[in-house]
C-alpha positions as CSV (number, residue, x, y, z in Angstrom):
1,X,2.4,-38.2,11.6
2,X,4.5,-37.4,14.7
3,X,3.0,-35.6,17.7
4,X,5.5,-32.7,17.2
5,X,4.6,-32.2,13.6
6,X,0.9,-32.4,14.4
7,X,1.4,-29.7,17.1
8,X,3.3,-27.4,14.7
9,X,0.6,-27.9,11.9
10,X,-2.1,-27.3,14.5
11,X,-0.5,-24.1,15.7
12,X,-0.1,-22.9,12.1
13,X,-3.7,-23.6,11.3
14,X,-4.8,-21.8,14.5
15,X,-2.7,-18.7,13.5
16,X,-4.1,-18.8,10.0
17,X,-7.7,-19.0,11.3
18,X,-7.1,-16.3,13.8
19,X,-5.7,-14.0,11.1
20,X,-8.7,-14.7,8.9
21,X,-11.1,-14.0,11.7
22,X,-9.3,-10.8,12.5
23,X,-9.5,-9.7,8.9
24,X,-13.3,-10.4,8.9
25,X,-13.7,-8.2,12.0
26,X,-11.7,-5.2,10.8
27,X,-14.1,-2.5,9.6
28,X,-12.6,-0.7,6.7
29,X,-12.7,3.1,6.7
30,X,-15.0,4.6,4.0
31,X,-13.5,6.6,1.2
32,X,-15.6,9.4,-0.3
33,X,-17.0,8.7,-3.7
34,X,-14.6,9.8,-6.5
35,X,-11.5,9.8,-4.3
36,X,-8.3,8.8,-6.1
37,X,-4.6,8.6,-5.6
38,X,-2.2,9.4,-8.5
39,X,1.4,9.8,-9.2
40,X,2.2,13.4,-10.1
41,X,5.7,12.6,-11.2
42,X,7.4,10.9,-12.8
43,X,5.0,10.6,-15.7
44,X,3.9,7.2,-17.0
45,X,6.5,6.1,-19.7
46,X,9.2,8.6,-18.5
47,X,12.8,7.8,-18.7
48,X,14.6,9.0,-15.6
49,X,17.9,8.6,-13.7
50,X,18.2,7.2,-10.2
51,X,17.5,8.3,-7.6
52,X,14.0,8.9,-8.7
53,X,11.8,11.6,-7.1
54,X,8.2,10.4,-6.8
55,X,5.5,12.9,-6.0
56,X,2.2,11.6,-4.7
57,X,-1.2,13.1,-5.6
58,X,-4.6,12.6,-3.8
59,X,-8.0,13.9,-4.8
60,X,-11.1,13.9,-2.6
61,X,-9.3,13.1,0.6
62,X,-6.6,14.5,2.8
63,X,-3.3,13.2,4.1
64,X,-2.8,12.3,7.8
65,X,0.0,10.4,9.5
66,X,-0.5,6.8,10.5
67,X,-2.2,6.4,13.8
68,X,-4.2,9.7,13.3
69,X,-7.9,8.8,12.8
70,X,-9.6,11.7,11.0
71,X,-12.5,11.5,8.5
72,X,-11.6,11.3,4.8
73,X,-7.9,11.0,5.4
74,X,-5.2,8.4,5.0
75,X,-1.5,8.0,4.3
76,X,0.4,6.8,1.2
77,X,2.0,3.4,0.5
78,X,4.1,2.9,-2.6
79,X,4.2,-0.5,-4.4
80,X,7.4,-0.8,-6.5
81,X,7.5,-3.5,-9.2
82,X,4.4,-5.2,-7.8
83,X,3.0,-7.9,-10.0
84,X,-0.4,-7.4,-8.3
85,X,-1.9,-5.4,-5.5
86,X,-1.5,-6.8,-2.0
87,X,-4.5,-8.1,-0.1
88,X,-6.6,-5.0,0.3
89,X,-8.6,-6.5,3.2
90,X,-5.6,-6.6,5.5
91,X,-3.2,-3.9,6.8
92,X,-0.6,-3.2,4.2
93,X,2.6,-5.1,4.9
94,X,6.3,-5.2,4.0
95,X,5.6,-5.6,0.3
96,X,4.9,-1.8,0.1
97,X,6.9,1.2,1.3
98,X,5.0,3.0,4.0
99,X,4.8,6.8,4.4
100,X,3.2,6.9,7.8
101,X,4.5,10.4,8.5
102,X,2.1,11.8,6.0
103,X,4.8,12.3,3.3
104,X,3.6,13.3,-0.1
105,X,6.8,12.6,-2.0
106,X,9.9,10.5,-1.7
107,X,13.1,9.7,-3.5
108,X,13.9,6.1,-4.4
109,X,17.0,4.4,-5.6
110,X,16.2,2.1,-8.5
111,X,18.5,-0.1,-10.6
112,X,18.7,0.6,-14.4
113,X,15.8,-1.0,-16.2
114,X,12.0,-0.9,-16.4
115,X,10.0,-0.4,-13.1
116,X,6.4,0.0,-12.1
117,X,5.1,2.3,-9.4
118,X,1.6,2.3,-7.8
119,X,0.1,4.2,-4.8
120,X,-2.3,2.7,-2.2
121,X,-3.8,4.9,0.5
122,X,-4.1,3.3,3.9
123,X,-6.2,4.5,6.9
124,X,-4.8,5.2,10.4
125,X,-4.2,1.4,10.8
126,X,-2.6,0.9,7.3
127,X,-5.8,-0.8,6.1
128,X,-6.9,0.2,2.5
129,X,-10.2,2.2,2.4
130,X,-13.6,1.0,1.2
131,X,-13.5,1.3,-1.8
132,X,-9.7,1.1,-2.1
133,X,-8.0,4.4,-3.1
134,X,-5.2,3.4,-5.5
135,X,-3.4,5.0,-8.4
136,X,-3.0,3.6,-11.8
137,X,0.2,1.6,-12.1
138,X,2.8,3.6,-14.1
139,X,5.9,2.3,-15.9
140,X,9.2,4.1,-15.9
141,X,12.6,3.4,-17.3
142,X,15.7,4.1,-15.3
143,X,18.9,4.8,-17.3
């Protein structure tokens, strides 16, 4: 193995280990028992036209913008067409749409076809709560 390749692989391994260590050190914000996120509209199974207005619901907690640390609060993230939830032990990344301003609804443009939507609540640092506050995944059809 060349020295350059070894250096690149070594640096990649160091970054991966650092990320793992950081994830282990992050203390997740507690969510009150019974807290839940849900999608108010559209309804599961609905047929809609694009753009689609999505209204977020939250029970047992309040909404606060990203960066604002307050007890029993968080901000929404929307997963569109996600096969599975992202890593809920890390800050939510680019695979979800962030609503760090504390928004409780949005309008999304979707191509015709079947789509899934799911909410994930993140704390002031975009880290899912403990336990995670997520909605059920809904399926909609866009005409």
